[in-house]
Each structure stands twice: as C-alpha cells, then as structure tokens.
C-alpha positions in Angstrom: -28.4 23.6 9.9 -30.6 20.7 11.3 -29.2 18.6 14.2 -30.3 15.6 16.1 -30.8 16.6 19.8 -31.9 13.4 21.3 -31.9 9.7 20.4 -33.8 7.0 22.3 -33.5 3.3 21.5 -37.1 1.8 21.2 -36.2 -1.8 20.5 -36.3 -3.8 17.3 -33.6 -1.6 15.8 -35.8 1.5 15.9 -34.6 4.9 17.2 -36.7 7.8 18.3 -35.1 11.0 17.1 -35.7 14.6 18.1 -34.3 17.3 15.7 -33.4 20.9 16.4 -36.5 22.1 14.5 -38.7 20.2 17.1 -39.6 17.4 14.6 -39.7 14.0 16.2 -39.7 10.7 14.3 -38.7 7.1 14.4 -35.8 5.9 12.3 -36.0 2.2 11.5 -32.4 0.9 11.1 -33.6 -2.5 9.7 -35.6 -0.8 6.9 -32.6 1.5 6.2 -30.4 -1.5 5.7 -32.9 -3.0 3.2 -32.0 -0.1 0.8 -28.4 0.8 1.8 -25.3 -1.3 2.2 -21.6 -0.9 2.7 -18.9 -2.2 5.1 -19.6 0.4 7.8 -23.3 -0.5 7.8 -22.9 -4.2 8.2 -22.5 -4.1 12.0 -26.0 -2.4 12.2 -27.5 -5.8 11.3 -26.9 -6.7 15.0 -29.4 -5.1 17.3 -26.9 -4.9 20.1 -24.7 -2.8 17.9 -27.5 -0.5 17.0 -27.9 0.3 20.7 -24.4 1.6 20.8 -25.5 4.7 18.9 -24.5 8.2 20.1 -24.9 11.7 18.8 -21.8 13.5 17.6 -21.9 16.9 15.8 -25.7 16.6 15.6 -25.6 13.3 13.7 -26.1 9.6 14.6 -22.7 7.9 15.1 -21.5 4.4 16.0 -18.1 3.2 17.4 -16.9 2.0 13.9 -16.9 5.6 12.7 -20.2 5.4 10.8 -22.1 8.7 10.9 -25.5 9.4 9.4 -26.3 12.9 8.4 -29.2 14.6 10.4 -30.4 16.3 7.2 -30.7 12.9 5.5 -32.4 11.3 8.4 -34.9 14.2 8.6 -36.3 13.3 5.2 -39.9 11.9 5.3 -38.8 8.8 3.4 -36.6 7.7 6.3 -38.5 9.0 9.3 -41.8 7.7 10.6 -43.8 10.5 12.2 -44.8 10.3 15.8 -47.8 12.0 17.5 
C-alpha cells in the first residue's frame, strides 16, 4: 500500500509529496480544483487553508476532514514529476 511520507508546502497552492515507494512529485491543488468539486474541497480555494495540510494514515488531510488518497495522488495525471 502506497503512503505519503512527507509533504512540503511550496507556495501558490503546490505541495511537494514524497511517497513510500520513493517517488517525489508536486501536487497542484489549484489544478485539482479545476476538475474536482464538492463542499469539502471549497476551503482549498484559499491558499492559507491549503497550508494547513497534514498527513494522516498516509494521505493528505485538512482540518475539515477532507482526506485525499495517496494512491490517487500518486497517479501521473495529478503529480508533476520532480528531478
């Protein structure tokens, strides 16, 4: 089972993620919101709220209870590769 080990806020609603299989990539929250919606996602439009992210059970989580699956975030369509 893939897990997120570290999450670093890079600015402009972008998060640098490191996964348990040593893959690293950038998750762009703004781009994600362009194709996903719902009441729990609405607070992510505020960059200050995006910064409140934490890792729980290997996934990205925010104080409102929103949790994004590490397996889903690991998909190339959502993750920008880093060198």
